[in-house]
N, C-alpha and C positions, 0 to 999 in steps of 0.2 A: 198305171195309176200315178198321178202327179200329186206330190205332197207340197203344199204351200208353206213357205217359211214364215214363222212369226218373228216379231221383233225380239232382240236379245232381252233376257230377263235378268236384271241385276238386283240381288237381294242384299241389302246392307247387313244388318245383323239378324235377318231372318224372322223378325218379330211378326211379319205379316203372314207367315206360313202356318203358325199355330204351334201348340204345345208339343206335337209329335216331333218337331225339329228343334226343341229347346237346346239340345246338346250342341247345336251348331251356332249358338248365339254369339260366341266369342270369335267366330271366323267370318271373314269377308268371303262370301260365296257367290259365284257367278254361274248361271245356267245359260248357255247360248250355243250358237253354231261353232263348229271347229274352224279354225283358220289354217291356211297353208303352213304358216310358221309353226303350228302345233303338231304337224305330222309326225316328226321324229319322237316327240314326247308321247304321243298316243300309241305309236308302234311299241314303244318301251312299256307302256301300261299294259298292252295286250300280252306281251311276252311275260311280264311279271305275274299278272292276275291269272292268265290261263295256265301257266306252269304251276302256280300255287293251287289252283282248282284241281288239276290232274293229280298233284301230290296228295292232296287231302282225300281224293277219291281212291288212292292206292294205285294210280295208273301212271305215275311219274316216269316209269321205265319205258312206257310206250312212246318212244321218241318220234316215230313216224306219224302217229295220230296227233301228237302234241304239235308237231311242226305244221301239219295239215290244218289244224284248228287255228293256229296263229296266222298262217298265211291267208286263210279264208277271211278272217276278220280284217286283216290289212287290205285285202281285196275289196271288202265292203266299204271301207273308208275311202279308198281310191275311187270307187264307183260314185260315192257321194260327191267328191270334188269334181269328178269328170262330168257328172250330170247336174251339178249345181243343186243337189238335194232333191232332184225330181225322181230318181230311181231308188236311191238309198238316202235316208235322212238321219243324220246324227245330231245329238245334243251332247255337250260335254259339261261336266261340273268342274269348276276351278275353285279350289280352296286356298285363299291367300296367294293367288296367282299360279298355284301348281295344279295341273290337271289331275283330278282325283277319281273321276269316273266317266263312263260313257253309257249311252243308250242309243238305239237306232230303230228305225222303221224300215222294213224291207219286204220283198215278196216272200211268201211262205216257203220254207226250205223243202227240199225233196223228201226228207224224212216226214215232215208234216203232211205234204201232199199225198204221200203213199199210204198214210194211215187215217187221215180225216176224210170221211166220205160224204162231204156236202160241198156246195158251191163256195169256193174261196175267192170269187171275183170281188175286187174292191175291199178285201179284208187283208190288211197288212200284218206282218209278224213283228212283234216287239222283240228285238234281238240285241246282241252285243252289250248286255248289261254287265259291266265290270267296274269294280271299285277297288282301288289299291288297298292292300291289307291294312295299312296304318289308318285308313279312313273308314274301314268297315265297322258296322255297329254304331255309327254316328249319324245316321239319317241321310247320308248322301244318296244311296240307292233309292230310298223312299222318295226323296225329292226329285230325282231324275224321273222316276215312274210317274209321279204326280204331274210333272211338267209335260211329259210326252202324252199322257192321257188328256190333259187340258188342250194340247195341240190337236189331238184327234177329235175332240169334241168341237173345237172351233172350226175345223175343216169338215165337220159333219160326217165323219167316218164312224159308223155305228158299232162296229165290232173289231176286235183284234185277236190274234193268235199269239201265244207264247209257249215255248217248250223248254224243258231242262232235263239234262241227264246227270247233273251233279247233286249229290244228296244234300249238301249244305245249302245250295241254292234252292232246292226243292222245298226245304223247310221255310225259307224266306217267302217263296211264292205262295205256298199254302196259307201262310199267315196273311199275306197281302190280298190274294185272289180267291181264297177258299180251295176246296177240293178240286183236283184237276178234272177236266172233261173226259180225258182218256189216259189210262195207265198202260204202258207197254211193259208187261211183266218180263223180268229177266232179259231185257233187251240187250244190255251190254254184256252181262254175265249173270250168274245166279245171284239173286237179291240185289241186283243193280238195274233198277227200272228206269224207263224214260217216261216223263209226264208231259202232257199237252193240255193247255187251257184255251178255251174260246170264251171270251168275255165281251159283254156289251159295255161300251164306253160310258153310257148313261148310268150304269150301276157301279162305276168306279170313281165316283166324285170324291 
């Protein structure tokens, strides 16, 4: 599946985005493709945000799984650069020149493929949605989601998959996408479920 790159989107004071992003009006925010010079900063973002998510989940002591998750996301970013966005496609949000968040399109993960029993051909997974703690709750994640969906619509990709195992993130995704398509009960441990969404891009305008 080849994903075509749109032009970089620069939003001055965000007035064109609508009232959902009013909280970002005082910030100069750029949504665009990551650059090679951004690599180290994005790696650090992965380390900070994933560690924070694990700690909020009560899994901060699971160092092996934490390292595996961070290295997986670093690998996705490297794959983006190596394939020039054709195999993995990232967008990053910069707030006043600082990288504040990421979002990516990739092939559905093994977890998704093992539990979704329908054809996933030409259906990408929205993944690596991370926002630095100091920018959370300010509309950065919502803006990244909006832009990646606009990209999917422009490239005529009709559906996408998204999954989450973190409780805080699941609340965000339920708010944005509605109830999940599939809930894997007690997947990680008792009362720690994994959720999977399959959504049509036309219904996520």
